[in-house]
C-alpha positions in Angstrom: -73.3 86.5 -85.0 -76.3 88.8 -86.0 -75.3 91.9 -88.2 -76.4 95.6 -86.6 -80.0 96.3 -86.9 -79.3 98.7 -89.7 -75.7 97.5 -91.8 -76.0 101.0 -94.0 -75.1 103.2 -90.8 -72.3 103.7 -89.4 -72.0 102.2 -85.8 -70.4 103.8 -82.4 -70.8 102.3 -79.5 -70.4 105.0 -76.7 -66.7 104.4 -75.3 -67.0 104.0 -71.5 -63.1 104.0 -71.3 -59.7 105.6 -72.1 -58.3 102.4 -73.6 -57.6 103.9 -77.1 -56.0 106.6 -76.0 -53.5 104.6 -74.0 -53.3 102.2 -76.9 -51.8 104.7 -79.3 -49.6 105.8 -76.2 -48.2 102.3 -76.0 -47.3 101.7 -80.1 -45.3 105.3 -79.7 -44.0 104.3 -76.2 -42.5 101.0 -78.0 -41.3 102.8 -81.1 -39.1 105.0 -79.3 -37.7 102.4 -76.6 -34.5 100.9 -77.5 -34.0 98.2 -75.0 -31.1 95.4 -75.0 -33.7 92.5 -76.1 -31.1 89.9 -76.6 -30.0 90.9 -72.8 -33.4 90.8 -71.4 -34.2 87.2 -73.4 -30.7 85.9 -72.0 -31.8 87.3 -68.6 -35.6 85.5 -68.6 -33.8 81.8 -69.7 -31.4 81.9 -66.6 -34.2 83.0 -64.3 -36.7 80.6 -65.4 -34.3 78.1 -65.2 -32.4 78.5 -61.7 -34.7 80.7 -59.9 -36.9 78.9 -57.3 -40.0 80.7 -55.5 -40.1 79.5 -51.9 -43.0 80.9 -49.4 -41.2 83.6 -47.5 -41.6 87.5 -48.6 -39.4 90.3 -48.3 -39.6 93.6 -50.6 -35.7 94.2 -50.2 -34.7 91.9 -53.0 -37.6 93.1 -55.1 -36.1 96.7 -54.9 -32.7 95.3 -55.9 -33.8 93.4 -59.0 -35.4 96.3 -60.0 -32.4 98.6 -59.7 -30.1 95.7 -61.7 -33.1 95.5 -64.3 -33.0 99.2 -64.6 -28.9 99.5 -65.0 -29.4 97.0 -67.6 -26.5 95.0 -66.1 -25.1 91.7 -66.9 -27.7 88.6 -67.2 -25.8 86.9 -64.5 -26.5 90.0 -62.3 -30.6 89.7 -63.1 -30.4 85.6 -62.1 -28.5 86.4 -59.0 -30.9 89.1 -58.0 -34.2 86.8 -59.1 -32.7 84.1 -57.5 -33.0 85.9 -53.8 -36.9 86.7 -54.5 -39.1 84.9 -52.0 -42.8 84.5 -51.5 -44.9 87.5 -52.9 -42.0 89.4 -54.3 -40.9 86.3 -56.5 -44.9 86.0 -57.8 -44.8 89.4 -58.7 -41.7 89.6 -60.4 -42.2 86.5 -62.4 -45.8 87.6 -63.2 -44.5 91.0 -65.0 -42.0 88.8 -67.0 -45.3 87.6 -69.0 -47.4 89.8 -71.9 -51.0 90.5 -70.0 -53.9 91.6 -71.9 -56.1 94.2 -70.7 -59.6 93.5 -71.0 -61.8 94.8 -74.0 -64.2 97.6 -72.8 -64.6 99.2 -75.8 -64.0 97.8 -79.8 -60.9 99.2 -80.9 -60.9 101.3 -84.3 -59.7 99.3 -87.4 -60.1 96.0 -85.6 -60.0 94.2 -89.3 -56.8 96.1 -90.5 -54.7 96.3 -87.2 -55.6 93.3 -85.1 -55.1 89.3 -85.1 -57.6 87.2 -82.9 -58.0 83.8 -81.5 -59.7 82.0 -79.4 -57.9 81.6 -76.0 -57.4 77.9 -74.7 -58.3 77.3 -71.0 -55.7 76.4 -69.1 -52.5 77.3 -66.7 -50.8 80.3 -68.5 -47.0 79.7 -68.4 -43.4 80.4 -69.8 -41.8 77.6 -71.3 -38.1 77.3 -71.6 -35.9 75.0 -73.2 -32.0 74.9 -72.6 -29.3 72.5 -71.7 -30.9 69.3 -72.6 -34.3 70.2 -70.0 -37.5 72.0 -70.7 -39.1 73.9 -67.8 -42.1 75.4 -67.7 -43.2 77.8 -64.8 -46.9 79.3 -64.3 -47.2 83.0 -63.5 -46.5 83.1 -59.9 -43.1 81.7 -60.6 -43.9 78.3 -59.6 -42.5 75.3 -61.4 -45.3 73.2 -63.5 -43.4 70.8 -65.3 -39.7 69.8 -65.6 -39.8 67.7 -68.7 -37.8 66.6 -72.2 -39.4 68.1 -75.2 -38.6 68.1 -78.8 -37.7 72.0 -78.6 -34.4 73.1 -79.7 -32.2 71.8 -76.3 -34.9 70.6 -74.8 -33.6 67.3 -74.1 -30.6 65.4 -74.1 -31.4 64.0 -77.8 -32.9 67.2 -79.1 -29.4 69.3 -78.4 -28.5 71.2 -81.5 -25.8 73.8 -81.7 -24.3 75.2 -78.4 -26.1 73.5 -75.2 -26.8 76.8 -73.5 -28.9 78.1 -76.5 -32.5 78.5 -75.6 -35.8 79.3 -76.5 -38.7 80.9 -74.5 -42.3 80.4 -75.7 -45.4 82.0 -74.1 -47.9 79.0 -73.9 -51.0 77.9 -72.0 -51.3 74.2 -70.6 -54.4 72.6 -71.7 -54.5 69.6 -69.1 -57.4 67.6 -71.0 -55.1 66.8 -74.0 -51.8 67.3 -71.8 -50.7 69.8 -74.6 -48.8 73.3 -74.5 -50.7 75.6 -76.8 -48.2 78.2 -77.9 -50.0 81.9 -77.7 -46.6 83.7 -78.5 -43.0 83.5 -78.7 -40.3 85.2 -77.0 -36.9 83.8 -78.3 -36.0 80.9 -80.7 -32.7 79.5 -80.5 -31.3 82.1 -78.5 -32.8 84.9 -81.1 -34.7 87.3 -79.2 -38.1 88.7 -80.6 -39.0 91.1 -77.9 -38.7 93.9 -80.6 -40.5 92.0 -82.9 -44.3 93.1 -84.2 -47.3 90.0 -83.1 -47.6 89.6 -86.7 -43.7 88.4 -87.4 -44.2 86.6 -83.9 -47.2 84.7 -85.0 -45.5 84.0 -88.4 -42.1 82.6 -86.4 -44.3 80.5 -84.3 -46.1 78.6 -87.1 -42.9 78.5 -89.0 -40.2 77.4 -86.5 -42.6 74.8 -84.8 -42.6 72.4 -88.1 -38.8 72.6 -88.1 -39.1 70.4 -85.0 -40.8 67.2 -83.8 -42.3 69.1 -80.8 -45.9 68.8 -82.5 -45.6 65.0 -82.3 -47.3 62.8 -79.9 -45.6 62.1 -76.4 -42.6 60.0 -76.4 -39.4 59.2 -74.2 -37.9 62.5 -75.2 -40.9 64.3 -75.2 -43.1 64.6 -72.5 -45.7 67.0 -73.8 -46.9 68.1 -76.9 -46.5 71.5 -78.2 -49.4 72.8 -80.8 -49.8 76.4 -82.3 -53.2 77.8 -81.6 -55.0 79.1 -85.1 -54.4 82.9 -85.3 -56.8 85.0 -87.6 -56.9 88.5 -89.1 -59.8 90.1 -87.6 -61.8 90.3 -90.2 -65.5 89.5 -90.0 -64.8 85.8 -91.3 -61.8 85.6 -88.8 -64.0 87.0 -85.8 -66.3 84.0 -86.7 -63.9 81.5 -86.7 -62.2 82.4 -83.5 -65.5 82.6 -81.9 -67.6 79.9 -83.4 -65.4 77.7 -85.2 -64.2 74.2 -83.6 -60.8 74.1 -82.0 -58.9 70.9 -80.6 -59.0 72.5 -77.0 -61.9 73.9 -74.5 -62.1 77.7 -75.4 -61.8 80.8 -72.3 -62.6 83.7 -74.5 -61.0 85.5 -77.2 -57.6 87.6 -77.5 -56.8 90.2 -79.7 -53.5 91.1 -80.6 -52.3 94.8 -82.3 -50.3 93.4 -85.3 -47.6 95.9 -84.6 -47.4 95.4 -80.8 -44.0 94.0 -79.6 -43.8 91.8 -76.7 -44.2 94.0 -73.8 -43.8 92.6 -70.8 -46.6 93.2 -68.0 -49.9 94.8 -68.8 -50.6 96.3 -72.3 -53.4 97.6 -74.2 -52.1 96.2 -77.3 -53.3 92.9 -76.1 -56.9 92.8 -75.3 -59.3 89.5 -73.4 -62.8 89.5 -74.3 -65.4 86.8 -73.5 -69.1 86.0 -73.4 -71.3 83.2 -72.1 -71.0 81.3 -75.8 -67.2 81.3 -75.8 -66.3 80.8 -72.1 -67.5 78.9 -69.2 -66.6 82.0 -66.7 -67.6 85.3 -68.1 -68.4 86.6 -64.1 -65.7 86.0 -61.6 -66.4 83.3 -59.4 -65.8 83.2 -55.5 -63.7 80.6 -53.9 -66.4 78.1 -53.7 -66.9 78.6 -57.7 -70.2 80.4 -57.4 -71.3 83.7 -58.9 -71.0 86.4 -56.3 -74.3 88.6 -55.8 -71.8 91.6 -55.7 -68.9 92.3 -57.9 -65.6 91.0 -56.3 -62.3 92.7 -56.8 -58.9 91.9 -55.8 -56.5 95.0 -54.8 -52.8 95.3 -53.2 -52.7 97.0 -49.7 -49.7 99.9 -49.7 -47.8 101.0 -46.9 -50.1 104.0 -46.5 -52.9 102.2 -46.1 -54.1 103.1 -50.0 -55.5 100.0 -52.1 -54.3 99.8 -55.9 -54.8 97.8 -59.1 -52.1 96.0 -60.8 -51.8 98.7 -63.5 -48.7 100.7 -64.3 -49.2 103.3 -63.0 -51.8 101.8 -60.8 -55.0 103.0 -59.9 -56.2 103.9 -56.2 -59.9 102.2 -55.4 -59.7 103.3 -52.0 -58.0 102.8 -48.5 -58.0 101.1 -45.5 -58.1 102.7 -41.9 -54.4 102.2 -39.9 -56.2 100.6 -37.0 -58.3 98.1 -39.2 -54.9 96.9 -41.0 -53.1 96.5 -37.6 -56.2 94.7 -36.1 -56.4 92.5 -38.8 -52.9 91.6 -39.1 -52.4 93.2 -42.7 -48.8 94.1 -44.5 -48.2 96.2 -47.3 -47.9 94.2 -50.3 -51.1 91.7 -49.0 -53.6 90.8 -52.0 -56.9 91.6 -50.2 -60.4 91.0 -51.7 -63.4 93.1 -51.5 -66.9 93.3 -52.2 -68.2 96.2 -54.6 -71.6 97.3 -54.6 -73.8 98.5 -57.5 -74.5 102.1 -56.2 -71.1 102.6 -54.9 -69.8 103.0 -58.6 -69.5 105.5 -60.9 -67.7 106.1 -64.7 -66.0 109.0 -64.7 -63.8 110.0 -68.0 -63.2 106.7 -68.7 -62.1 105.7 -65.2 -64.0 103.5 -62.4 -64.6 105.3 -59.1 -65.7 103.4 -56.3 -67.3 105.1 -53.1 -67.1 102.2 -50.7 -65.5 98.5 -50.4 -66.2 95.6 -48.5 -63.3 93.9 -47.2 -63.8 90.1 -47.9 -60.7 88.6 -47.1 -57.4 87.2 -48.6 -57.6 85.5 -51.6 -55.6 82.5 -52.7 -51.9 82.6 -51.9 -50.7 81.3 -55.0 -52.2 84.5 -56.6 -49.7 86.9 -58.1 -51.1 90.4 -58.2 -54.3 92.4 -57.6 -57.1 92.7 -60.4 -56.2 95.4 -63.2 -58.2 98.5 -63.7 -59.6 97.0 -66.9 -61.0 93.6 -65.3 -62.8 95.8 -63.1 -64.6 97.8 -66.0 -65.1 94.4 -67.6 -66.8 93.1 -64.9 -68.8 95.5 -64.3 -70.2 95.9 -67.9 -70.3 91.6 -67.8 -73.4 92.4 -64.8 -74.8 95.4 -66.8 -74.2 96.4 -69.9 -71.3 94.0 -71.4 -69.4 94.5 -75.0 -71.2 91.7 -77.2 -70.3 89.8 -80.0 -72.7 91.8 -82.1 -70.8 95.2 -81.2 -67.5 93.6 -82.2 -69.2 92.6 -85.7 -70.7 96.3 -85.8 -67.7 98.0 -85.6 -65.8 95.8 -87.9 -68.8 96.5 -90.8 -68.5 99.9 -89.9 -64.7 100.5 -90.1 -65.0 98.6 -93.8 -67.9 101.0 -94.7 -65.5 104.0 -93.6 -62.9 102.3 -95.9 -65.3 101.9 -98.8 -66.5 105.9 -98.5 -62.6 106.8 -98.6 -62.3 105.0 -101.8 -65.1 106.5 -103.3 -63.8 110.1 -102.5 -60.7 109.5 -103.6 -62.0 108.0 -107.0 -64.2 111.0 -107.5 
């Protein structure tokens, strides 16, 4: 990783998004939120164990489930409502239970002080729950990846300790080459919810609690897959170097940055950031269905009843609309995910937001897909084709932060 041209000069890369403002708002919102974390964890565990995700679709059940969530009803109510979800509704609901990163388009200030960094394993993101002598993993669209015995607490008939109904929920990536679940976060352990705990505390628990079990051991009769914690680093120059260039037992797919103070927030959050380049990921620019990089940027958006095309953000960003006649002629329905091509000349960046004057309809993405692209992903993909945020930019940002701290220390001594 090369340092900036002149390390004595403070570095400032021009901001191209409003990501920092939203980070500050997200931190303020979580400090004022008083959710019943224990009830949320129980409801999620119950849904992960019992809910199926069949291929039909209706919006009525998803609306009913949202009402149950808002009213903070019983675990049984949430699980019952979730079990009625079908098709795209089920996929969207399960996808919203995972903490999803925004894509890093600006280097956050104070990276070394406020952030952790680690190399993301390539593989399938999933939630793993162990309870009642069984372990189940579900990918983001709600489909069951594996149902198996494990050495997690209450994860097999042999590992029952305490109440059989006690559960643990891990946020993992399943790395197929070595058949290992790499734990990137922890939501609940032996019935204790970590929703409202900081990322710094959750990462500490992942490492300390995993060593209390034999879940890290090689597979056996009562332990079908191995679990392993990913190496987490402080985002100093040394930590960034280790995550970016250091060896790992898994194939890397970019870097993940977590704000140390961030709680586990289901859905997309600016307090977790994804970043990649050619040196730490095979896939920097999105490929098409054939695995090729298209000549024009592609974007997946969700169709609304009024024809608007939106991102998966909350609140969503509107990138365009379709004519009602075209919608009817193409037999499209509200909630459909649609793929579009974006010409470079149709893109403008205004006040940190991406504006697109023209979208070219390409078709529908894979049916298993759970949600549309986010605004930050669209920005990252656009930047990756034109002026990417480089590893040198991250290094320079950390060095600039260090110089600012040194300058402040000198002024205080004076």
